C-alpha positions in Angstrom: -17.8 -15.6 17.7 -15.6 -12.4 17.4 -17.0 -9.5 15.4 -15.4 -9.0 12.0 -13.3 -6.0 11.7 -14.8 -3.1 9.8 -13.6 -2.9 6.2 -11.0 -0.2 6.8 -9.7 -1.2 10.2 -6.2 -2.6 10.3 -4.4 -5.1 12.4 -2.3 -3.6 15.1 1.4 -4.1 15.9 1.5 -3.8 19.7 0.7 -0.2 20.5 1.1 0.6 16.9 -1.4 0.4 14.1 0.8 -1.2 11.4 -1.5 -3.5 9.5 -2.1 -4.5 5.9 -4.6 -3.2 3.5 -7.6 -5.5 3.1 -6.9 -8.1 0.5 -9.1 -8.2 -2.6 -11.4 -11.1 -2.7 -10.3 -13.8 -5.0 -12.6 -14.5 -8.0 -14.1 -17.9 -7.9 -12.1 -20.4 -9.8 -8.9 -18.4 -9.6 -6.0 -20.0 -7.7 -4.6 -17.8 -5.0 -1.1 -16.5 -5.8 1.8 -18.4 -4.2 3.5 -16.2 -1.7 6.9 -14.7 -2.7 9.2 -15.5 0.2 12.5 -13.9 1.2 15.5 -16.1 1.6 18.2 -14.6 3.8 21.5 -15.1 1.8 24.7 -16.5 3.3 26.4 -14.0 5.7 29.1 -11.7 4.2 31.8 -11.5 6.8 34.2 -9.2 5.0 33.8 -5.4 4.8 34.0 -3.2 1.8 37.5 -2.2 2.7 38.6 -5.8 3.2 38.4 -6.2 7.0 36.9 -9.2 8.8 33.7 -8.7 10.8 34.5 -8.5 14.5 31.3 -7.1 15.8 27.9 -8.8 15.6 24.8 -7.0 16.9 21.2 -8.5 16.9 18.1 -6.5 17.3 14.6 -8.0 17.9 11.2 -6.5 18.7 10.0 -9.4 20.9 6.4 -8.1 21.4 6.5 -9.0 25.1 9.6 -10.4 26.7 8.0 -12.9 29.0 6.0 -14.5 26.2 9.0 -14.5 23.9 11.1 -16.3 26.5 8.4 -18.9 26.8 8.4 -19.3 23.0 12.2 -20.2 23.2 13.5 -16.9 21.9 16.6 -17.3 23.9 17.4 -20.6 22.2 17.7 -18.7 18.9 19.8 -16.0 20.5 22.3 -18.6 21.8 22.6 -20.0 18.3 23.0 -16.6 16.7 25.5 -15.7 19.4 25.7 -11.9 18.9 28.2 -9.8 20.8 25.3 -7.4 21.7 21.6 -8.2 21.8 19.1 -5.3 21.6 15.4 -5.9 22.4 12.3 -3.7 21.9 8.7 -3.8 23.1 9.7 -5.8 26.1 6.5 -4.8 27.9 8.0 -5.9 31.2 9.0 -4.0 34.4 12.5 -4.7 35.6 11.2 -6.4 38.7 9.2 -8.8 36.6 11.9 -9.9 34.2 12.2 -13.7 33.9 15.3 -15.2 35.4 16.0 -17.1 32.2 17.3 -13.8 30.8 18.5 -11.9 33.9 20.8 -14.8 34.7 22.2 -15.4 31.2 25.9 -15.9 31.8 26.7 -15.1 28.1 25.7 -11.5 28.6 27.1 -10.3 32.0 26.2 -6.6 31.2 22.4 -6.1 30.9 20.5 -2.8 30.7 16.8 -2.2 30.8 14.4 0.7 30.2 10.7 0.6 30.7 7.7 2.9 30.7 7.4 5.0 33.9 3.6 5.5 33.7 2.3 2.3 32.1 3.5 -1.1 33.1 3.5 -3.6 30.3 4.0 -1.0 27.7 7.0 -0.2 25.4 10.4 -0.9 26.9 13.9 -1.7 25.5 16.9 -3.7 26.6 20.5 -4.2 25.7 22.6 -7.2 26.7 26.4 -7.0 26.1 29.2 -9.5 26.4 31.7 -6.7 26.9 31.0 -3.8 29.3 30.3 -0.5 27.6 32.3 2.6 28.6 29.0 4.3 29.5 25.3 3.7 29.3 22.5 6.3 29.2 18.7 6.1 29.0 16.4 8.3 26.9 17.3 11.2 24.7 17.2 14.0 27.3 13.6 15.1 26.9 11.1 14.1 29.6 8.1 14.0 27.2 9.9 11.2 25.3 11.9 9.5 28.0 9.1 8.5 30.3 8.1 5.8 27.9 11.4 3.8 28.1 12.2 3.8 24.4 16.0 4.4 24.1 19.2 3.0 25.5 22.6 4.3 24.3 25.9 2.5 25.0 29.2 4.0 24.4 32.0 1.7 23.2 35.6 2.7 22.3 35.0 3.3 18.6 31.2 3.9 18.3 27.9 4.5 20.1 25.1 1.9 19.9 21.6 3.3 20.2 18.7 0.9 20.4 15.2 2.4 20.0 11.5 1.5 19.9 10.2 4.5 18.0 6.6 5.6 18.9 4.0 4.7 16.3 1.4 7.1 15.0 -1.2 4.5 16.1 -4.6 3.5 14.8 -6.4 6.5 13.4 -3.0 8.4 13.4 -3.9 9.8 16.9 -0.2 10.1 17.7 1.1 11.4 14.4 1.8 14.9 15.6 3.7 13.4 18.6 5.6 11.2 16.3 6.6 14.1 14.1 8.0 15.9 17.2 9.8 12.7 18.2 11.4 12.4 14.8 12.8 15.9 15.0 14.1 15.5 18.6 15.5 12.0 18.0 17.4 13.2 14.9 18.9 16.0 16.8 20.0 13.6 19.6 21.6 11.2 17.1 23.4 14.1 15.2 24.8 15.3 18.6 26.2 11.8 19.3 27.6 11.5 15.8 29.6 14.7 16.3 31.4 12.9 19.2 31.9 9.5 17.6 30.1 7.4 14.9 27.0 5.4 15.8 24.9 2.4 15.1 21.1 2.9 15.5 19.1 -0.3 15.7 15.5 -1.2 16.5 11.9 -1.0 15.5 11.8 2.4 13.9 8.1 2.0 13.0 8.3 3.2 9.4 8.5 1.4 6.1 10.6 4.0 4.2 9.8 3.2 0.6 7.2 1.3 -1.3 9.6 -1.6 -1.6 9.6 -1.9 2.2 6.0 -3.2 2.5 3.8 -5.6 0.6 0.8 -3.3 0.1 2.0 0.3 -0.3 -1.1 1.6 -2.1 -3.5 0.5 0.6 -1.4 1.8 3.5 -0.6 5.4 2.6 -2.9 6.6 5.4 -1.9 4.0 7.9 0.6 4.3 10.7 4.1 3.4 9.6 3.6 4.5 6.0 2.3 8.0 6.2 4.1 10.7 4.1 5.1 12.4 7.4 6.7 9.3 8.9 8.5 8.4 5.7 9.8 12.0 5.4 11.0 11.8 8.9 13.2 8.9 8.0 14.3 10.6 4.8 15.5 13.5 6.9 17.4 11.2 9.2 19.3 9.8 6.2 19.9 13.3 4.8 21.5 14.1 8.2 24.4 11.8 7.3 23.1 8.3 8.2 22.6 5.2 6.1 20.0 2.4 6.0 22.5 -0.5 6.0 20.2 -3.1 4.5 19.2 -0.8 1.5 22.9 0.2 1.1 23.8 -3.5 0.5 20.5 -4.7 -1.1 19.0 -1.6 -2.9 16.6 -3.6 -5.1 15.7 -6.4 -2.7 11.9 -6.7 -2.5 9.8 -8.9 -0.2 12.3 -8.5 2.7 10.2 -7.7 5.7 10.7 -7.8 9.5 7.0 -7.5 10.7 3.8 -9.4 9.9 0.5 -8.9 11.6 -0.7 -12.0 13.4 -4.0 -11.7 11.5 -4.9 -13.1 8.1 -2.0 -15.6 8.1 0.2 -12.7 7.0 3.5 -14.3 7.9 3.0 -17.5 5.8 1.9 -15.3 2.9 4.8 -12.9 3.5 2.5 -9.9 3.6 4.8 -7.8 5.7 6.6 -4.5 6.5 10.3 -3.7 7.0 10.2 -1.7 10.2 13.4 -2.8 11.9 16.7 -1.3 10.8 20.4 -0.9 11.4 21.2 2.7 10.6 24.9 3.7 10.4 27.0 6.9 10.6 28.9 7.5 7.4 32.2 6.8 9.2 31.2 3.2 9.9 30.1 2.4 6.3 33.6 1.2 5.1 33.4 -1.5 7.9 29.9 -2.7 7.0 30.0 -6.4 6.2 26.3 -7.5 6.2 22.9 -6.5 7.4 20.7 -9.6 7.9 17.0 -10.2 8.1 16.6 -13.5 10.0 13.0 -14.1 8.8 12.8 -17.7 9.8 13.2 -17.0 13.6 9.9 -17.3 15.3 8.6 -16.0 18.7 7.2 -12.6 17.9 5.3 -10.7 15.2 8.7 -9.3 14.2 11.8 -11.3 13.2 15.3 -10.5 14.4 17.9 -8.6 12.3 21.7 -8.9 12.7 24.5 -6.5 11.7 28.0 -7.7 10.9 30.5 -5.0 11.2 34.3 -4.5 11.2 35.1 -1.8 13.8 
């Protein structure tokens, strides 16, 4: 029988350390509260300035690409049919990628980045229907780029950056590294933004505000909700970028993208919003919708989709 976790230990998201505060024991005779679920509303396909959406981007932390393919993740992708699919935490060297995805005819232009030092760790991918003008890997700093966390594609009117942001980890052992990452990544994005506007998507490994996770009080000292990580995201927004979901749905609670596999958290909707589409100011007039596809299974994260007029 497995040992029970110590009282203050948290369930871990991949490498991460995102968990949930231990739930209080129910008093005898008291019915457990019914979970408050989030219902993804109908897609909005018209932008603020009246244009029709003509770009659909999906992002999904798949928590291991090979396992996700076996769980029929690609069936959902084909139904969603985005123009661009971004994946994080692929945990798969390029030579070991399953043919189900490498041979997908829907996406003739596929790009992969993985960890140089640790096989089966981190990793991101970008699959495109239309070939980008240019594709780069990393952010130009060796200490960050060896972990295979960022792919940037340049299109005629915008950059698309997909990222798997490093987590501070259990015990916050990587919090100092994460703070360095936040500064360097923000500088990288600001540099791109000076050339043309950008979309940033992926698992950014932070719940920005208390509304972005179920148990804020119990998680203030846990990876993903420390004051330092939250401040890092605030500074990104202050640099001229916008959290697209919160821009459209400022008061929407119970909208999460990650649930630990433990404690039946997904069924109870005890989760975190860790996955984002962040936009340059110049793209905001074309924002149509920012979706959380929380019924899609296959990972401990659900996919998110951006509808944009570009």
